[in-house]
C-alpha positions in Angstrom: 0.1 0.0 0.0 1.3 3.9 -0.6 2.3 6.1 1.4 -0.1 8.3 2.2 1.7 12.0 2.9 0.4 13.6 6.1 -1.1 17.3 5.2 -0.1 19.2 7.7 -3.8 21.2 8.9 -5.7 18.6 7.9 -4.6 15.9 9.5 -3.6 17.8 13.0 -5.8 16.8 16.0 -8.4 18.9 17.1 -7.2 20.3 20.0 -4.0 21.7 18.1 -7.4 23.5 16.0 -5.9 27.4 16.4 -8.8 29.2 18.5 -10.6 32.4 17.2 -8.9 35.7 18.1 -9.4 36.8 21.3 -10.3 40.5 19.9 -13.4 38.5 17.9 -14.8 37.5 20.8 -14.5 40.8 23.0 -16.4 42.1 20.2 -18.9 39.5 20.3 -19.6 40.2 23.8 -20.0 43.8 24.0 -22.4 43.3 21.1 -24.7 40.8 22.7 -24.7 43.3 26.1 -25.4 46.2 23.6 -28.0 44.6 21.8 -29.6 43.0 25.5 -29.7 46.9 26.9 -31.0 48.2 23.6 -34.2 45.6 24.4 -34.5 46.0 27.7 -34.6 49.8 27.3 -38.1 50.9 27.5 -39.3 53.6 24.4 -38.8 56.8 24.7 -42.0 59.2 23.9 -41.8 60.9 20.9 -44.3 63.7 19.5 -47.4 61.8 18.1 -48.9 62.7 15.2 -52.2 64.0 17.3 -50.1 65.9 19.5 -50.4 69.0 16.7 -53.8 68.7 16.9 -53.8 68.6 20.1 -51.8 72.0 20.6 -54.2 73.6 17.9 -57.1 72.4 19.6 -55.5 74.0 23.0 -54.7 77.3 22.0 -58.0 78.0 20.0 -60.0 77.1 23.3 -59.5 80.3 24.4 -60.7 81.9 21.1 -63.9 79.7 21.1 -64.8 80.5 24.6 -64.3 84.7 23.2 -66.5 83.9 20.2 -68.9 82.0 22.2 -69.3 85.1 25.0 -69.6 87.8 21.7 -72.4 85.7 19.9 -74.1 84.8 22.7 -77.6 86.6 22.6 -77.7 89.7 24.8 -80.6 90.8 26.8 -83.5 90.8 25.8 -84.9 94.6 25.3 -88.1 95.1 27.4 -90.6 96.9 25.6 -89.5 100.0 27.7 -86.4 100.1 25.8 -88.1 99.9 22.3 -89.9 102.8 23.3 -87.4 105.2 24.7 -84.8 104.2 21.5 -88.1 105.0 19.0 -88.4 108.8 21.2 -84.7 108.9 20.8 -85.1 108.6 16.8 -87.6 110.7 17.1 -86.5 113.3 19.0 -83.0 113.3 17.0 -85.2 113.7 14.0 -87.2 116.7 15.6 -83.5 118.3 16.4 -82.1 117.8 12.7 -85.8 119.6 11.8 -85.9 122.8 13.7 -81.8 123.4 13.8 -82.2 124.0 10.2 -85.5 126.2 9.9 -83.5 128.1 12.6 -80.4 128.6 10.3 -82.5 129.2 7.1 -85.0 131.6 9.2 -84.5 135.1 10.9 -84.5 135.2 14.9 -88.0 136.6 14.8 -89.6 134.6 13.0 -87.9 131.3 15.0 -89.5 133.3 18.4 -93.2 133.1 16.4 -92.6 129.0 15.9 -91.7 128.6 19.4 -94.4 130.5 20.7 -96.8 128.6 19.0 -95.1 125.6 19.9 -93.2 126.1 23.3 -92.5 122.1 23.5 -90.8 122.0 20.4 -87.8 124.6 21.6 -87.6 121.9 24.7 -87.2 119.2 21.8 -84.3 121.4 20.5 -82.9 122.1 23.6 -82.6 118.4 24.2 -81.0 117.2 20.9 -78.9 120.4 21.0 -77.3 119.0 24.4 -76.9 115.4 23.1 -74.7 117.2 20.2 -72.7 119.0 22.2 -72.1 116.1 24.6 -70.2 114.2 21.9 -68.2 117.3 21.5 -64.4 116.7 23.3 -64.5 120.2 24.5 -67.9 122.4 25.2 -67.3 126.0 24.3 -69.3 126.9 26.7 -67.0 125.5 29.4 -64.2 127.1 27.6 -65.6 130.9 27.8 -66.9 130.0 31.6 -63.3 129.5 32.7 -62.4 132.7 30.9 -65.0 134.7 32.3 -64.5 133.2 35.8 -61.4 135.6 36.0 -63.2 138.6 35.4 -64.0 141.2 38.1 -66.5 141.0 39.9 -69.7 142.4 39.1 -69.0 142.1 35.5 -72.2 142.5 33.4 -72.4 139.7 30.8 -75.2 139.3 28.2 -75.2 135.7 27.2 -77.1 135.8 24.1 -78.6 132.8 23.0 -78.1 131.2 26.5 -80.3 127.7 26.3 -80.4 126.4 29.7 -78.3 129.6 31.3 -75.3 127.6 32.6 -72.8 131.1 32.3 -75.2 132.6 34.5 -75.2 129.3 36.8 -71.6 128.9 37.0 -70.7 132.8 37.3 -72.5 133.5 40.6 -70.0 136.6 41.6 -71.1 138.4 38.3 -74.1 139.9 36.7 -75.1 137.8 33.8 -78.6 138.4 31.4 -79.5 135.3 29.6 -81.4 135.5 26.6 -83.1 133.1 24.2 -86.7 132.6 22.1 -88.0 130.0 25.1 -87.5 130.7 29.1 -86.2 127.2 29.8 -85.9 128.3 33.4 -86.5 131.5 35.3 -83.0 132.6 34.4 -84.1 133.4 31.3 -85.6 136.3 29.9 -87.2 135.4 26.5 -86.3 137.4 23.3 -85.7 138.1 19.9 -81.8 138.7 20.4 -82.1 141.7 17.9 -84.0 143.5 20.5 -83.2 143.1 24.2 -84.0 144.7 26.9 -80.7 146.4 28.0 -79.9 149.9 27.9 -77.6 151.2 25.4 -73.4 150.5 26.8 -74.6 149.3 29.7 -72.8 146.1 29.9 -69.2 144.7 29.8 -69.2 141.6 27.8 -71.5 139.7 25.2 -71.4 136.3 24.5 -72.6 134.2 21.2 -71.5 130.9 22.0 -73.2 128.9 18.9 -76.4 131.0 18.8 -75.8 133.4 15.8 -78.2 131.5 14.0 -80.7 132.7 11.2 -80.9 135.2 8.2 -80.5 138.5 9.7 -76.9 137.8 12.1 -76.2 141.7 11.4 -79.1 143.0 13.4 -77.1 140.6 16.2 -74.3 141.9 16.1 -75.2 145.5 15.9 -77.3 144.7 19.1 -74.3 143.8 20.7 -73.2 146.9 19.7 -75.2 148.9 21.0 -75.4 147.5 25.1 -71.7 147.0 24.8 -69.5 149.5 26.5 -66.4 151.2 24.4 -63.7 148.5 25.2 -66.0 146.1 25.7 -65.6 142.1 25.1 -67.9 140.2 22.1 -67.0 136.7 22.5 -68.0 134.3 20.2 -67.9 130.6 19.7 -69.3 128.5 16.5 -68.7 125.4 15.0 -65.7 125.3 12.5 -67.5 124.3 9.5 -70.0 127.5 9.4 -67.1 130.0 8.7 -65.7 129.2 5.3 -62.9 132.4 5.2 -61.8 133.1 8.8 -60.3 136.2 7.7 -63.0 137.8 5.8 -64.9 136.9 9.3 -62.5 139.3 10.9 -62.7 141.9 8.3 -66.4 142.1 8.4 -66.4 142.6 11.7 -64.8 145.2 11.7 -67.3 147.1 9.6 -69.4 146.6 12.9 -67.4 148.3 15.1 -65.0 145.4 16.7 -61.5 145.1 16.2 -60.2 141.0 16.6 -58.3 140.4 20.2 -57.5 136.9 20.1 -59.0 133.6 17.7 -58.3 130.5 18.7 -58.8 127.3 16.8 -56.9 124.4 18.6 -60.2 122.9 19.3 -61.3 120.1 17.4 -65.0 121.0 16.6 -65.7 125.0 17.2 -63.4 128.2 16.6 -63.2 130.8 19.6 -63.0 134.6 19.1 -62.7 137.5 21.3 -62.9 141.2 19.7 -62.7 144.5 21.2 -65.4 147.2 20.5 -63.9 150.6 18.9 -66.7 152.2 18.2 -70.7 152.9 18.1 -72.2 151.9 15.0 -76.1 152.0 13.4 -77.6 150.4 10.7 -76.2 151.6 7.3 -76.5 150.7 3.9 -72.6 149.8 4.0 -72.3 146.9 6.2 -71.7 143.8 4.6 -74.3 141.1 4.7 -72.8 138.6 7.6 -73.5 135.2 6.6 -72.3 131.7 8.2 -72.6 128.4 6.0 -75.8 126.5 8.3 -74.9 123.0 9.0 -77.6 120.8 7.5 -78.0 117.3 7.7 -78.6 113.8 5.8 -81.5 112.9 4.8 -82.2 109.7 6.3 
């Protein structure tokens, strides 16, 4: 039998087979430990798909509450509330109508109309007060503050006085209050072109939002008649009624009044103070004083 050659590796005993390298064993062990740890570690909670929707719902909740509150039905109106609303609208409409008539007629014609219907003037005055209350500043309050500085016993003629607030606010002055209808005991009812005062008898004449009508010349001439030389004429008027301030001032010069001061810093009205420099009576050379009427849109 032929001799078989022993292969150096094939014929080596199993005990002599080279073992795995130590490096491979340690890597395998570490890998197993890592896998074990990964398996044992509980899953971390991540942002779920529903999270944004939940956050959106939470942020929208206050808005929904606000909307719910704003859309909630208000307290139902009582029959008294409904009646009052209707009455307020009616009075507002009456005020607008009366106001336009007063701008477009003479003082004597308006006086006659109010004599025939005294209640109409009360409606007018209530509407006027409500309108002025909406203004940032009431011009009569500005005039009161200014006249409070005048000497004790200063004689004042308040032309178109309304409820005579000027008189009530200046107890140490002598205030004559005139209007087309007497709303209280302080007011003398008359046409402002013919007031029951003597010539050169007052220190101050006030027209506070009262230069109304088509006969303004007669009002200003009456102011000149009763004012002392050097006396003050105070005029407060709605800005939109005076289209040209310079022309207005120049016209007043022809009636014997020189401008002392002008204040147009207020939103709704302009305030003038003039000084009487000479006596002036009616004559053909006088300009025709006109102010623009306050007309309202038809509703």
